[in-house]
N, C-alpha and C positions, 0 to 999 in steps of 0.2 A: 070203317073206323081212322081212328087220328092215330098215325103208326109209331111216331114217336113216344107220344103217351103212354100206348100201351107196349112198347118193349123198355121205354124206363119203370114201366110198371113191374115189367119181370125182375129188372133188374135189384131194384128192393126190393121185392122178393125174397129175392136168393140171397142178395145181402141180409136183411132181418134176419132168413134163418142162418146164418152161417153167424153172427151176432151173440144170438141168442141158446147156441146149442152149449149143451154142456163142457163140449170140450174149450169152445172159446172162452166161458166163465171162468171155467177153473184157471185157464192160466190168465188171465185176467184180475181177477180176485187172487192169485197167490198161492190156490192149494194146487196147481199139479206139480208132477215130479218136475227136478230138472230135465231128464231126460225125454219128457213131455215137451219145454220147451225147445231143447234140441231135434226132437223130432219134426218141429214147426220150420226151424231153419235151415232143415235138409231137407223139407217136401218146399219152403219158398227157393231154394235153389234150384232144384231139378225142376221145377214148374218153370220158372221165368229165364235161365241162362245161356235159354237160344230163343231169349224174345225176339233177340232182331232179325233171325232165320225166315219167323212164321209174319213178321211184320214186312220183309223182302217180299215173302208168297202175296200178302195183301196187297203190296203198294201194285204187284204185277197183276191181282183183278179189278186195280180201282176206279172207277170212276172220273172223270175229269174232275169232277169238282171235292172230290174226297181224297184225288191223290195227290195235291201237295201237303195235308196235314200229316197223312201216313210219310210220307218221307221225310219229312219233318221228324216225326213220332221214331222212323228208325235210324235218323241217324245220328238223333239222338240218343238213342240206346249203344249207339255203338262210338257215343265219345268225339262225332264228329261234328255235328251242326256247333261252327263254328259263332254261330248268331246268337245262338240261347244265352237270354240272361235268364238267373234265377229269381223268380220273384219276392217281393220285399221281404216277405215273412221268412225265408228260405235264407234271404242270400247271408245273414250274420255266420252262418255255420258252411256254407256252401262257396262264402268266399275265396276259398285257397283251393279249391278244388278243380277250377281249370278246365277242359272236358274230357272227363272222366267215362266211360263205357258203365254202362247200368251190369253187365256181367262181374266186372274190374267190383264194383260197389258190394256184391252178391260173395265173390271171391273173399272181400275184406270181414264182409259178417261172419263166412264162414270162419276164418282162421282169426276172430277175435273171442265166436263160440268152442275156440279147441279143436273142430277139425283139422286134420294135420294136411298134408298133400292127395295121401292116396283116399282118404275122406269126400276130395274137392275135388281129384279123376272122376271117382265113382257122382258122383253130382253127375257130372260132363256129361258123364258117358249114358247113364241113363237119362237126361235132355234129347244125348244125340240118336240114342235107338228109340227114345219115343216120333222123335223128328222122320226116322227110319221108318217105323209102325205107320207114322199116317202115308206116307209116301206109296208103299208097298201093297197093302191090307186092302182088301177088295173095300168098296165105299158105297154105301146106300142111295144114291142120289143119282138122277139121271147125268147129270151136267156138274162143270167141273162149277156154274156158278151157285149152285146150291151148296157143294163143300165149301167152297170158300165164302158163303152167308154163313152158314155154322160157324167155321174158325172164328169169321170176322163178330160173330155177336156173343162168343166166349172170352173173345180176347177184351172187346170193349166193356162188356160186361165185367173184367177182372180190372180194367181202368175206373171203372165207376164206385165199384166196392172199397177200390184203393184207397180212392178220393176221400170216402168217406171213414176208412175203419185205419188207414195206414197209422196214423200218430197216437189210435190205441195202442194198437201192437207192438210202435215203439215204445211206449210209456213204459207196457208189461214188462219187453223186454229190459228196459233201462231198470226197473225196480225190482224184478225177482229171476230176473236170470244174470243180474250187474252185467253189460254189456253197456260201453258210453257211448256218447253220443256222435261218436264218429264212426264207428263202426254199425251204426244206426245208419247213414245216409241214404241209402237205398229206399227207406221206410220213409223220411225225407221229398224224396224228389216225388215219390207217390202220393202223399199226406193228402192233408183239408186242404192245403196250397194249391193244386193242383187241380182244384173243380170245374176249371172252366176247361184243361186241356180232355177230360173226361167228357164233359158237355161236347166238345170235337166230336169224342169218337162215336157218341152218339147218334148225332147227327149226319157224321158218314157211314151209317148201317142205314140211317134214311137216303141220303142220296145213294147208298147202292141198290135198295131196293128198286127205287124208283127208275134210276139206271138200269139193270136189267127188267124190268118192264115184268115183275114176280107179283100174281094174283095174290089176295090177300087172304085166301084159301091157304095156300104155300107159303107163306110167312108165317101161320099158325102153325100147321106144319114143322117148321122147322122150328121154330120158336120150341115146342113142346121136343120135340126131338134132344135138343139142344140142353132145354131146361128139365130135363124128366128126372132127374136129380141135381143135387144141389152142387156144381162145379167148384167150389169153393170147397168144401168136408171131403170131396172128390179126394180134392188136391193135396188140399196144404194137413187134410188129418186121415189118410188112406188106410191107417194102420189104424183105428175104429170105427172104419164102415168099411161095411161089404160092395168094395169098385167095380164096378161093371165096364166095358172098356168107353173110350172115347166113342159120341153118340157120332159121330162121321164115319165111323166104321158099327154101328149095329147090324145087327142082319134077324130075320122072322117078327115073324106072330106080328102084333096089329101096329108097330110102325113101319112094319116092310109094306103094310099093305097103303099103308096113309103115303110111304117115301115111293112106293111105285104108282101113286096116283100123283103124284108133283112131279114125277118124270116123264110122266105120257101127257103132263102137259106143256114141257122144257120143250 
């Protein structure tokens, strides 16, 4: 199995199912209610406000080949990467930004959409609670390397999807929700101009798998567990779907037997 192509095919499948969903289509063509646009914005904030902490965890587990890119991503999320130069396509809109953290851009988006301080605080508290659960709940894998791989897969899958669809999301929020380009700059940072960044994330997954010497069978199991449902629909359109707990906290049944086998080989 050519692992890079196999994983990218999973990312592409997740992305295609997301963009072909009824919820995404309604938002894009403008038939969704105003509150549906606001629900999307709220869920994007809840999903990504604590991304720097997730990247810090991944950086701690990163192999030497991937550590520099993960460190760069983490510092960029925090607005601390002074060496970052925006891509030429993004420069006109980002020229006056300096080094703005990505959580700050999300709060700017929320404020422009009319969410008050109390609502923004709820977004942050919900994101923090998810981190607490990740650290506190029982895990289904035998070692930390499997947990980190599952988190890395989901994180880089989001990067891959956003590099291909964030521009579309910004466009429909501007057209149908009336948000200006300044408020939508979080999407620009992750949009089609950042495909190279997403490709580096995919390569980081390959480097991680090779460094920790995963068996092909174990990689397939962890991929199945991580993407057993569409992660984007689950995170962004949770009100419209039955949302299971995150993949690294599942237990029971067929997946439990599969992950037990992974643990036995670890």
